[in-house]
N, C-alpha and C positions, 0 to 999 in steps of 0.2 A: 174678687181674688181672696181680700183679706176675708172677705165672711166664709168664704168656702172653706179656705183655712182654717178658721176660728172654731166651724161647725167640725171638722175631723178631729181638732185637739179635742174640742166638747166630747165626741164620740168615742174619742180613742180612751178619756178618763171612765166614761162610763161603763165601757167594756173592760177594762181594768180594775175597777171596782167589785164588779159585779160577783165575780168566783169568790172573793172574801165575805161579802155577803151570804152567798148559798153555804158558802162550808160552816158559817156561826150558826145558821139556820138548821142546818144539817146535824150541826152538833147538839144544838137546842133538842131536838127532835128525838135525838138519840138516846138523850138522858131523860128524855121522857119516858122512852119504851121500855119496857115488863119484859117484853118475848126479844129474844138475839134474832138479829135477821137469820143466823141458822136453825135455830129452833121453828122461826114461819116457815123456812123454805120447806123441813120435813113435814111440819103441819101442811103446807100447801100441795106438794107432792103426793101425801095420802088421799088426796082428795082428786089426784089425775094420776092412777095408777100407769106406770111403765114411762111417764112424760120426763121431760127435761126441762129445766127452767132457762129460759132466752135471757129474760131480763126483770132484774126485783129493784123496787125503791122502797122506801119509807115516806109517806106524804098525808098529809092532812086532808082527809074527804068527808063534807059533810059535817065537820067539827071533829072526826074522829080521827084520832091516829091509826094507820093502818101501813102494814106492808104490803106492797100491789107484786104480784109475779106475773108476768106471761109464761105461759107454758105450752111445748108441741107435746105433740104425742104422737107416737109412731102411727105411720097409715094414713094419718090425716094432715089435709094443709092447712086445717083452721088453729089459730092460736087459742088458748082456754086463760079466761084471767080469772087469777082465786087471790082474795084478798084476805088477811088475817089481821085481827085486831092485835096492835100492839100492846095492848094493856092485857088481853084475857086469853088470848091466845084463840079464841074463837074465829072460824072461818065466818066471815060478811060477806 
Protein backbone atom coordinates (compact mmCIF):
# COMPACT_ATOMS: atom_id res chain seq x y z
CA UNK A 1 0.00 0.00 0.00
CA UNK A 2 2.87 2.37 0.81
CA UNK A 3 4.46 1.73 -2.59
CA UNK A 4 1.22 2.53 -4.42
CA UNK A 5 0.73 5.73 -2.41
CA UNK A 6 4.33 6.80 -3.11
CA UNK A 7 3.85 6.12 -6.81
CA UNK A 8 0.76 8.32 -6.92
CA UNK A 9 2.56 11.11 -5.09
CA UNK A 10 5.50 10.88 -7.50
CA UNK A 11 3.19 10.87 -10.48
CA UNK A 12 1.36 13.90 -9.07
CA UNK A 13 4.63 15.81 -8.78
CA UNK A 14 5.59 15.01 -12.36
CA UNK A 15 2.19 16.12 -13.64
CA UNK A 16 2.36 19.31 -11.57
CA UNK A 17 5.76 20.20 -13.01
CA UNK A 18 4.93 19.51 -16.66
CA UNK A 19 2.85 22.64 -17.32
CA UNK A 20 5.70 24.86 -16.08
CA UNK A 21 8.18 23.13 -18.35
CA UNK A 22 5.88 23.43 -21.34
CA UNK A 23 5.25 27.14 -20.84
CA UNK A 24 8.98 27.89 -20.52
CA UNK A 25 9.60 25.97 -23.74
CA UNK A 26 6.70 27.81 -25.43
CA UNK A 27 8.04 31.18 -24.28
CA UNK A 28 11.50 30.32 -25.59
CA UNK A 29 10.12 29.30 -28.99
CA UNK A 30 7.91 32.41 -29.11
CA UNK A 31 10.97 34.60 -28.54
CA UNK A 32 12.74 32.90 -31.48
CA UNK A 33 9.82 33.37 -33.91
CA UNK A 34 10.09 36.37 -36.22
CA UNK A 35 6.59 35.75 -37.61
CA UNK A 36 3.72 36.24 -35.14
CA UNK A 37 0.89 33.76 -34.87
CA UNK A 38 -1.52 36.30 -36.42
CA UNK A 39 0.82 36.84 -39.40
CA UNK A 40 1.27 33.08 -39.83
CA UNK A 41 -2.52 32.56 -39.71
CA UNK A 42 -3.03 35.06 -42.55
CA UNK A 43 -0.31 33.34 -44.60
CA UNK A 44 -1.78 29.86 -43.93
CA UNK A 45 -5.32 30.97 -44.81
CA UNK A 46 -4.10 32.44 -48.11
CA UNK A 47 -3.16 28.84 -49.04
CA UNK A 48 -6.57 27.46 -48.06
CA UNK A 49 -9.13 29.94 -49.49
CA UNK A 50 -12.39 30.04 -47.53
CA UNK A 51 -10.85 27.94 -44.77
CA UNK A 52 -11.19 28.23 -41.01
CA UNK A 53 -8.33 27.54 -38.63
CA UNK A 54 -9.34 24.82 -36.17
CA UNK A 55 -6.03 24.55 -34.35
CA UNK A 56 -2.63 26.19 -34.50
CA UNK A 57 0.61 25.82 -32.61
CA UNK A 58 4.26 26.76 -32.69
CA UNK A 59 6.52 23.72 -32.86
CA UNK A 60 9.93 22.47 -33.88
CA UNK A 61 9.81 20.06 -36.79
CA UNK A 62 12.99 18.61 -38.31
CA UNK A 63 15.00 21.35 -36.59
CA UNK A 64 12.83 24.11 -38.06
CA UNK A 65 10.58 26.40 -36.02
CA UNK A 66 7.14 26.42 -37.65
CA UNK A 67 3.59 27.51 -37.08
CA UNK A 68 1.39 24.50 -37.81
CA UNK A 69 -2.30 25.02 -38.58
CA UNK A 70 -5.18 22.61 -39.13
CA UNK A 71 -7.62 24.25 -41.51
CA UNK A 72 -11.11 23.09 -42.45
CA UNK A 73 -12.74 24.21 -45.68
CA UNK A 74 -16.44 24.41 -46.48
CA UNK A 75 -17.80 21.42 -48.36
CA UNK A 76 -14.95 19.14 -47.30
CA UNK A 77 -14.64 16.71 -44.42
CA UNK A 78 -10.85 16.76 -44.73
CA UNK A 79 -8.55 18.96 -42.72
CA UNK A 80 -5.65 20.67 -44.45
CA UNK A 81 -2.41 21.15 -42.54
CA UNK A 82 -0.44 24.23 -43.49
CA UNK A 83 2.99 24.88 -41.98
CA UNK A 84 4.52 28.34 -42.00
CA UNK A 85 8.22 28.88 -41.25
CA UNK A 86 8.31 31.06 -38.12
CA UNK A 87 11.52 32.74 -39.28
CA UNK A 88 10.78 33.55 -42.93
CA UNK A 89 6.99 33.32 -43.31
CA UNK A 90 7.39 30.80 -46.14
CA UNK A 91 4.87 27.97 -46.41
CA UNK A 92 6.80 24.73 -45.94
